[in-house]
Wavefront OBJ file of the C-alpha trace (Angstrom):
o trace
v -12.725 -11.093 -10.336
v -13.154 -11.706 -14.164
v -10.453 -13.285 -16.146
v -11.168 -14.079 -19.970
v -9.032 -16.483 -22.202
v -9.261 -18.161 -25.488
v -10.451 -21.829 -25.034
v -8.491 -22.811 -28.398
v -5.133 -21.453 -26.907
v -5.411 -22.070 -23.212
v -2.958 -25.049 -23.354
v -2.535 -28.143 -21.240
v -3.131 -26.508 -17.869
v -6.321 -25.010 -18.896
v -7.562 -28.371 -20.566
v -6.862 -30.129 -17.336
v -9.201 -27.618 -15.605
v -11.714 -28.124 -18.303
v -11.935 -31.824 -17.353
v -13.455 -30.879 -14.033
v -17.041 -32.267 -14.193
v -19.834 -29.710 -14.297
v -17.766 -26.653 -13.482
v -17.679 -24.881 -16.902
v -20.592 -24.011 -19.059
v -20.807 -22.221 -22.296
v -22.290 -18.591 -22.069
v -21.544 -16.945 -25.135
v -21.751 -17.735 -28.886
v -17.968 -17.211 -29.549
v -17.092 -20.092 -27.256
v -16.459 -18.121 -23.943
v -16.868 -20.771 -21.036
v -17.570 -19.601 -17.524
v -16.673 -21.282 -14.251
v -17.922 -20.256 -10.868
v -15.267 -21.072 -8.177
v -18.154 -21.417 -5.674
v -19.042 -24.732 -7.547
v -15.440 -25.935 -7.530
v -13.861 -27.955 -4.569
v -11.919 -25.777 -2.431
v -8.779 -27.715 -3.063
v -8.994 -26.772 -6.780
v -9.592 -23.169 -6.591
v -5.902 -22.264 -7.036
v -5.667 -24.546 -10.027
v -8.571 -23.020 -11.692
v -7.217 -19.353 -11.156
v -3.602 -20.423 -12.260
v -5.132 -21.986 -15.378
v -7.185 -18.905 -16.235
v -4.122 -16.539 -15.648
v -1.698 -18.595 -17.627
v -3.861 -18.757 -20.861
v -2.592 -16.228 -23.353
v -5.748 -14.751 -24.689
v -9.591 -14.498 -23.863
v -12.506 -17.147 -23.327
v -12.437 -18.772 -19.988
v -14.407 -16.376 -17.545
v -13.769 -16.991 -13.863
v -16.435 -15.657 -11.501
v -16.932 -15.800 -7.728
v -20.644 -16.559 -7.808
v -23.735 -16.751 -9.866
v -25.246 -13.463 -8.499
v -25.304 -10.265 -10.334
v -25.196 -9.877 -14.324
v -26.356 -13.349 -15.318
v -28.401 -12.516 -18.551
v -30.065 -15.971 -18.147
v -31.587 -15.271 -14.785
v -35.304 -15.508 -14.576
v -37.555 -13.400 -12.584
v -37.240 -15.602 -9.641
v -33.816 -17.270 -9.931
v -32.494 -19.898 -7.964
v -30.384 -19.155 -5.093
v -26.387 -19.124 -5.846
v -24.314 -21.669 -4.438
v -22.977 -20.933 -1.093
v -19.411 -19.448 -1.111
v -16.855 -21.183 1.129
v -16.462 -19.373 4.484
v -12.734 -18.498 3.488
v -13.543 -17.554 -0.205
v -13.493 -13.731 0.729
v -10.151 -14.032 2.525
v -8.811 -16.085 -0.575
v -9.900 -13.335 -2.767
v -8.108 -10.674 -0.721
v -4.819 -12.672 -0.656
v -4.734 -12.468 -4.509
v -5.230 -8.560 -5.029
v -1.825 -8.109 -6.378
v -1.400 -11.200 -8.490
v 0.435 -10.390 -11.557
v 1.313 -6.828 -10.350
v 4.780 -5.380 -9.919
v 5.482 -2.805 -7.180
v 8.191 -0.425 -6.364
v 8.365 0.331 -2.721
v 11.055 2.959 -1.571
v 12.434 3.183 1.945
v 11.449 -0.570 2.144
v 14.263 -1.740 4.333
v 12.667 -1.151 7.630
v 9.624 0.143 9.434
v 6.403 1.066 7.393
v 8.158 0.599 3.984
v 9.163 -2.954 4.769
v 5.606 -3.730 6.124
v 4.257 -2.299 2.851
v 6.621 -4.481 0.777
v 5.766 -7.686 2.820
v 2.068 -6.906 2.577
v 2.085 -6.611 -1.233
v 4.347 -9.606 -1.576
v 1.876 -11.703 0.562
v -1.058 -10.772 -1.769
v 0.810 -12.013 -4.827
v 2.672 -8.903 -5.935
v 6.204 -8.903 -7.176
v 8.206 -6.243 -5.287
v 11.133 -4.046 -6.018
v 12.501 -3.377 -2.367
v 14.513 -0.125 -2.740
v 16.452 1.476 0.240
v 19.579 3.655 0.785
v 20.614 0.913 3.198
v 21.354 -2.078 0.849
v 21.679 -4.684 3.648
v 18.213 -3.791 5.037
v 16.749 -4.100 1.406
v 18.340 -7.485 0.978
v 17.237 -8.420 4.596
v 13.579 -7.522 3.494
v 13.615 -9.465 0.201
v 15.056 -12.385 2.053
v 11.931 -12.380 4.389
v 9.742 -12.132 1.271
v 11.502 -15.190 -0.357
v 11.260 -17.162 2.814
v 7.428 -16.727 2.480
v 7.376 -17.742 -1.154
v 7.058 -14.205 -2.640
v 9.053 -12.580 -5.228
v 11.202 -9.562 -4.590
v 14.369 -7.804 -5.927
v 16.549 -5.562 -3.638
v 18.196 -2.433 -4.815
v 20.458 0.016 -2.768
v 19.751 3.519 -3.961
v 19.005 7.066 -2.988
v 15.867 8.662 -4.427
v 17.395 12.135 -4.264
v 19.575 11.018 -7.097
v 17.784 11.162 -10.486
v 19.990 8.758 -12.206
v 19.578 6.290 -9.391
v 15.873 6.674 -9.698
v 15.885 6.109 -13.412
v 18.087 2.982 -12.940
v 15.593 1.651 -10.201
v 12.623 1.748 -12.709
v 14.641 0.468 -15.574
v 15.705 -2.456 -13.467
v 12.171 -2.979 -12.199
v 11.061 -3.184 -15.827
v 13.753 -5.484 -17.071
v 13.304 -7.718 -14.128
v 9.729 -8.099 -13.821
v 8.511 -6.501 -16.989
v 6.933 -3.163 -15.894
v 5.433 -1.243 -12.889
v 1.933 -1.126 -11.737
v 2.257 -0.017 -8.156
v 4.378 2.582 -6.440
v 4.681 3.245 -2.683
v 6.857 6.476 -2.207
v 7.810 5.726 1.543
v 11.474 6.919 1.547
v 12.209 9.917 3.771
v 15.067 11.843 5.100
v 14.537 10.661 8.660
v 18.190 10.953 9.511
v 17.655 14.831 9.250
v 14.828 15.156 11.692
v 17.159 15.776 14.801
v 18.632 18.854 13.170
v 15.175 20.015 11.700
v 14.347 22.905 14.121
v 12.103 25.942 14.220
v 12.267 28.356 11.475
v 14.895 30.773 12.893
v 17.173 28.061 14.105
v 17.008 25.840 10.950
v 20.149 25.234 8.917
v 19.136 25.796 5.266
v 21.007 22.687 4.273
v 18.742 20.502 6.304
v 15.802 22.187 4.575
v 17.446 21.589 1.085
v 18.294 17.981 1.748
v 14.881 17.225 3.344
v 13.254 18.618 0.201
v 15.529 16.835 -2.108
v 14.637 13.547 -0.546
v 11.092 13.752 0.735
v 9.603 15.894 -2.219
v 11.886 15.867 -5.145
v 12.724 12.263 -4.786
v 8.915 11.459 -4.751
v 8.531 13.366 -7.711
v 11.390 11.756 -9.560
v 9.899 8.269 -8.752
v 6.550 9.305 -9.993
v 7.767 10.623 -13.263
v 9.576 7.349 -13.855
v 6.532 5.221 -12.901
v 3.759 6.875 -14.633
v 4.794 6.239 -18.262
v 5.403 2.732 -17.337
v 1.801 2.548 -15.621
v 0.275 4.094 -18.784
v 1.874 1.440 -20.913
v 0.300 -1.285 -18.932
v -3.141 0.400 -18.837
v -2.899 2.299 -15.428
v -1.766 1.764 -11.977
v -1.835 3.170 -8.461
v 0.472 5.291 -6.350
v 0.596 5.775 -2.610
v 2.746 8.787 -1.294
v 3.795 8.452 2.498
v 2.871 11.996 4.144
v 2.513 12.490 7.621
v 0.208 14.124 10.107
v 3.001 16.591 10.604
v 1.955 17.722 7.201
v -1.592 18.444 8.472
v -0.567 20.316 11.657
v 1.908 22.855 13.124
v 4.730 21.934 15.384
v 7.447 23.607 17.474
v 10.132 22.025 15.255
v 10.335 19.621 12.253
v 9.917 22.659 9.876
v 11.351 21.089 6.801
v 9.733 17.845 7.393
v 6.329 19.117 7.711
v 6.551 21.401 4.701
v 7.806 18.634 2.644
v 4.834 16.467 3.690
v 2.308 19.059 3.190
v 3.751 19.671 -0.347
v 3.361 15.992 -0.949
v -0.211 16.118 -0.247
v -0.868 18.586 -3.058
v 1.560 16.800 -5.403
v -0.598 13.738 -4.692
v -3.767 15.699 -5.571
v -2.020 17.194 -8.724
v -0.878 13.763 -10.057
v -4.344 12.316 -9.381
v -5.807 15.059 -11.321
v -3.419 15.095 -14.354
v -3.368 11.514 -14.886
v -6.871 9.964 -13.775
v -7.841 9.836 -17.431
v -4.902 7.199 -17.902
v -6.457 5.134 -15.040
v -3.697 6.104 -12.710
v -4.795 6.747 -9.225
v -2.605 8.633 -6.491
v -3.428 9.106 -2.842
v -1.306 10.009 0.219
v -1.313 8.411 3.628
v -0.606 10.454 6.687
v 0.504 8.383 9.687
v 0.448 9.593 13.075
v 2.248 8.057 15.958
v 3.473 4.668 14.599
v 6.146 2.927 16.742
v 8.770 1.703 14.378
v 12.069 0.532 15.758
v 13.801 3.540 14.694
v 11.299 5.920 16.202
v 11.159 3.862 19.280
v 14.975 4.395 19.642
v 14.585 8.151 19.391
v 11.880 8.497 22.024
v 12.575 8.617 25.716
v 9.782 7.105 27.912
v 8.540 10.626 28.932
v 7.971 11.632 25.351
v 6.293 8.400 24.558
v 3.853 8.802 27.543
v 3.155 12.323 26.343
v 2.369 11.249 22.751
v 0.168 8.285 24.023
v -1.934 10.554 26.094
v -3.218 12.180 22.736
v -4.305 8.825 21.291
v -7.971 8.095 21.169
v -7.266 4.416 21.057
v -5.560 2.538 23.746
v -2.315 1.832 21.814
v 0.075 3.456 19.206
v 0.132 2.564 15.679
v 2.144 -0.262 14.196
v 3.846 -0.364 10.716
v 1.306 -3.120 9.826
v -1.643 -0.742 10.421
v -0.322 1.621 7.761
v 0.661 -1.216 5.475
v -2.912 -2.532 5.599
v -4.241 0.810 4.522
v -1.605 1.299 1.752
v -2.564 -2.202 0.381
v -6.133 -1.349 0.236
v -5.563 1.903 -1.428
v -3.162 0.187 -4.043
v -5.881 -2.614 -4.702
v -8.915 -2.684 -6.860
v -11.038 -2.324 -3.786
v -9.972 1.387 -3.817
v -10.694 1.745 -7.538
v -12.695 4.766 -7.067
v -10.474 6.503 -4.595
v -8.041 8.878 -5.788
v -6.543 12.465 -4.838
v -7.164 11.939 -1.128
v -4.994 12.287 1.974
v -6.072 9.674 4.277
v -5.135 10.143 7.888
v -4.249 7.063 9.968
v -3.142 8.456 13.448
v -5.410 6.736 16.113
v -7.397 9.926 16.214
v -4.514 12.010 17.164
v -5.721 15.163 15.086
v -9.449 14.368 15.683
v -9.840 15.844 19.173
v -9.857 19.254 20.801
v -6.653 20.205 22.479
v -7.887 19.844 25.979
v -8.672 16.059 25.461
v -5.282 14.727 26.924
v -5.348 17.394 29.885
v -8.305 16.121 31.749
v -10.996 16.292 28.938
v -10.764 12.377 28.531
v -12.544 11.672 31.845
v -13.538 8.243 30.823
v -9.957 7.032 30.481
v -8.575 5.392 33.684
v -5.392 7.300 34.953
v -2.950 6.045 37.586
v -2.413 7.978 40.597
v 0.036 10.815 40.137
v -0.801 11.137 36.472
v -2.035 14.867 36.883
v 1.459 15.716 37.744
v 2.918 13.770 34.889
v 0.523 15.465 32.530
v 1.645 19.098 33.585
v 5.204 18.132 33.144
v 4.836 16.115 29.976
v 4.903 19.115 27.412
v 8.447 20.010 28.918
v 9.815 16.526 28.075
l 1 2 3 4 5 6 7 8 9 10 11 12 13 14 15 16 17 18 19 20 21 22 23 24 25 26 27 28 29 30 31 32 33 34 35 36 37 38 39 40 41 42 43 44 45 46 47 48 49 50 51 52 53 54 55 56 57 58 59 60 61 62 63 64 65 66 67 68 69 70 71 72 73 74 75 76 77 78 79 80 81 82 83 84 85 86 87 88 89 90 91 92 93 94 95 96 97 98 99 100 101 102 103 104 105 106 107 108 109 110 111 112 113 114 115 116 117 118 119 120 121 122 123 124 125 126 127 128 129 130 131 132 133 134 135 136 137 138 139 140 141 142 143 144 145 146 147 148 149 150 151 152 153 154 155 156 157 158 159 160 161 162 163 164 165 166 167 168 169 170 171 172 173 174 175 176 177 178 179 180 181 182 183 184 185 186 187 188 189 190 191 192 193 194 195 196 197 198 199 200 201 202 203 204 205 206 207 208 209 210 211 212 213 214 215 216 217 218 219 220 221 222 223 224 225 226 227 228 229 230 231 232 233 234 235 236 237 238 239 240 241 242 243 244 245 246 247 248 249 250 251 252 253 254 255 256 257 258 259 260 261 262 263 264 265 266 267 268 269 270 271 272 273 274 275 276 277 278 279 280 281 282 283 284 285 286 287 288 289 290 291 292 293 294 295 296 297 298 299 300 301 302 303 304 305 306 307 308 309 310 311 312 313 314 315 316 317 318 319 320 321 322 323 324 325 326 327 328 329 330 331 332 333 334 335 336 337 338 339 340 341 342 343 344 345 346 347 348 349 350 351 352 353 354 355 356 357 358 359 360 361 362 363 364 365 366 367 368 369 370 371 372 373
């Protein structure tokens, strides 16, 4: 991490930090001072970073260690001071400090987990959901953890509502740096059938939310990201956008189109320092999904997992947070599958190919019956 501020304008907070003995050293002729946090007592790390972040212009440089581009290093430099054991964790927890994120469909499930993950790492989050009470509950949890969030009830299929969402984010938090397009028309999936049985209204409504809604959010976010020097977008796709199914025709088509939309955005706006990736979850057991699946179907789906458990919303949120962060600064235009290996194996894996997995007595009969559940 490198933060630069003007020593003459750094103010009271910065001057307090400058009194720490032996921590700052002059490195450049223009008065830039450098501090290595590894040389600062652990209890003062937060104060050093806060002072640097609050100074309005550039000349305090905060670095993590003395290794790397030290132009004063000799041919046989002295070893760098040892970093505290929790220094890496501390860096991770500040990945979104000063960033503003909009997360749609953030009232529950994966969207809520993403909003919480961003807020826990210092980001300010606009929690958008068609269910206003769920959005408020999410922001209340963020506030209880000392985070900053704003709840908005809105439908991403409504262009005016989307415009108002981003105007509110800009007015309340000053701009937009990160976008997670998670909102999806999941209420339509019970009616989303095979092609010849599909109600075209379901197709149209699914596309209006899943695909057009994502496009509308990106169109509002991108100019604001450009104004702030760049940003990152994660579109929530699905493994159903990568493989065929006996139903979910509209949903699968919308997610497949979202994958190409993500690649197009990455291609068109990479020069403006905007990254866009899609995340394709497999079986992630949210509360809503758990309520929809009977035990027979849950057992059937679990048999196709390579790992001995199903996914959790927090698994996806961890991946989303990585892709939004500078840790993924050179990753863009990708569809990243997070499915416990569901799409990685041959079709016969679950039906006897997984000979190493312990199976209870009578499981063979269950396996034969499972596809009919």
